[in-house]
N, C-alpha and C positions, 0 to 999 in steps of 0.2 A: 504494500500500500504506500509506504513512504517513498518508494521509487517513483510511483506515479505522481505523488504530490510534488516531488522535486522536478519532474518534467514540467508541471504547470508553472512552478516558480521560475524555472530556467527559461521557459518560453515567454512568460510575462516580462522577465528581465530583458530578454532580447527585443521584445516589442518596444519597451521603453527606450532602450538604447537606439534602436533603429529610428524611432520617432524624433529623437533629439538630433541625430545625424542628418536626416533628410528633411526634417520639418513637415512630416506628413504621417498619415496612418493609412491602413488599407481602405478606409472609407473616404477620407478627405482627399486622397490622391485622385479619385475620379472627379470630385468636385473641382480640383485644381486643373485637371485636364480640360474640363468643360469651360473654365474661365480663362483659358489660354495661357496658363503658366507653363512655359516650355519645359522647365526642369522636372515637372511631374511626369513627363513621358519617360525620362530616364529612371525615375523612381519606379515606374511600372515595369521597366525592363529589368531592374534589379530585383523586383518582386517575383517576376517570372523565373529568374535565375535561382533565387532562393527557394522557390517552390520545387523546381527540378532537383536542386541539391538535396532537399529534404527527402523526396520520394526515391531518389537514387541511392543515397548514402545513409540516411538516418531512419526512415520509417520502419524498415524491417527490424532494425536493432532495438527500437523502443516499443514495438508493438507485438513482441513475441507472446506476451501474456495478454489475454483479453480481460478487461475489467468486468468483474461481476456486477450485477445491478445493485448489490448492497454496498458497493465500495463507497468509502467516505466522500471521495471527490465527485461522485455522481449524485449524492444526496442533496436535498434542499435544506436551507437553514431552518425552516419551520419544522423539519423532520427531526432536527437535532436539539434545537433550543425550544424552551416552553413559551413560544409566542404564537399568537393567533394568525391563521392564514388570512383572515378576513379583516385585519386591522387596516382601516382606511383613514389616515390622518388628513387625506385630501378630500374628505366628504363634502366640505363646504364649497368646493369647486363645482359640485353638481347642483348647487342652488340655482334655479332658473332666474332668480332675482338679479344675479350678477350680470346677466345679459342686458337687462333693461337699464342697469346702472352704468353700463358702458365698459365694465371691466373686460367683458368678452366681446363687446361690440366692435367689429373690425373698423368701422368708420371713425369711432371715437378713440379707440385704443391704438390702432396701427395705421390708419389712413389707407392709401392704396398700397398695400404691402408688397405687391408684385414689383413695384418700382423702387423698393428700398434696397440699399446695398447689403443690408443684413436683415433678414426676415425675423419677425417676432419669435422668441423662443417658445411661446405658448403654441403658436401655429405649427412650428416645426416639430415640437414634441407630440402634438396631436397627430400629425402626419406619420411619425414613426410608430406611434401606438396603433394606428389603423393598419400600418404595414405588418406589425406584429400579428394582429388578428388574422390578416389575410394569409400570412405564411403558416400559422399554426392550424387554422381551421381548414384551409383548402389544400395545403401542400404537406401538412403534418411535419413541418420542420421549423426551426427557429430562424429568425432573421440574422444573417451574417454576411459580411462583405468579402472577407478574405477568401471565401470559397470560390469567388469569381475567378481569382487567379488560378486556383486549382483546376477548375473546369476548363478554362482557356488553355492552360498548359496540357491538360489531358487530351486535347484534340489530336495531338501527335500519335496517341495510342490507337487511333483509327487505322494506322499502319500496323498490320497484324503482328509483325515481328516485334515492334516496340511494345505493343499491347501485351504480348506474352512475357516480355522482359520486365515490365512494370505493371503487374496485375493490380496492385493497390491503387495506382493512378488511373488505370484503365476503367475502373468502376465509375469514374467521374466523367467519362467521355460521352455517355449516353443518358437519356431519360429527361423527362420534363422538369423534374425537381432540380436537376443540374443546369438545364438551359435557363431556368428562371434566374439563377445567379448572374448569368451573363446579361440577361435583359435588365436586371436590377442595376448593374453597373452602367450599362448604356443609358438607362433612364437617369441615373445620377449625373452622367456627363451632359445629357441633353437638358436636364433641369438647370444645371449650373450655367450652361451656355445661354439658356433663356433668361435666367435671372440676371446674368452679367449684361446681356443685351438690353433688357428693359431698364435696368438701373444705370446704364451707360458707365459701368465700372471699368476702369482701365486696369488690366492685369498687371501684377507686379513684374518688373523687368528682372532679368537674370542677375543684375547687380544686387537685388534685394532678396534673392533666394540663395539656395545652396549651389555649389558648383556641380559639374557633371559627375565627378568621382564620388562626391558625398551623396548625391542623389542615388546613384547606382548601389553604392555600398549600403546606404541606409535602407533602401528598398529590399536589398538582399537579406539583411539582418531582420528587418521587419517581418517579412513573410516566413522566414525560417522560424522565427519566434512564434508567429501565429499558428503555424502547423504543429510545432512542438506543444503549444498550449491548447491545441484543439479549438482555436478561435482567436479573434482579435478584439479590438475595443468595441466592436459592435456585437459580435457573436458571444463573447464572454462578458463584456462590459454591459451592453444594453440588454440583450436577450437573457444572459445569465442572471443579471440583477433582477430583471422582471420576474423570472421564474424562481428566484431565491436559490439558485444553485450555489453550493459552497465553493466550487471551483472558480 
């Protein structure tokens, strides 16, 4: 068990290190691509290289033992600690009176938010929550962004020789649940491009970002860590937190 816990800790450490080096994460890198930040393309390249490195050299070594369903790292916090699953400190947000008072009224609270350089956190959070519901109820999987790199990298496994050599990666090459990860990434790029266009936001120049080497290296470490940890800041951070997963 402790071996698997160390994998999560090591993976999370690599994710943090990669984020510092390249100034991005597996989710925001697609937003950066859509907004025209050139360095983000090199971060994506590094992420693909990190994904290939993981499945070629690392995956089989750390996945020899399959975690049982009772493993500590797969359990939820509410299964371990004496807290209610239905504790809702945000219940006041459901009060319909808030809408009439303007707190949730888009015209009073945010204006025409499609034209803002930064969208209201409340609107973005609600959007992510709706995406969570879609993924869970219709696809029976949690929301995660780093899997898009895995699915994209797995397309080389359509070549039968490569698919036989990398069976663990080959499983990501087919199926609607895998294709949705690519569509999600493309949607993030398109949404970012739309937002940047409507807000007339000028993308950061290369002098304000990381250099090419840092982008590639950071992306490599970032996705290597995400695969070791079984998720990234969206899969483990957002989805894992919502589902109260201890990992």
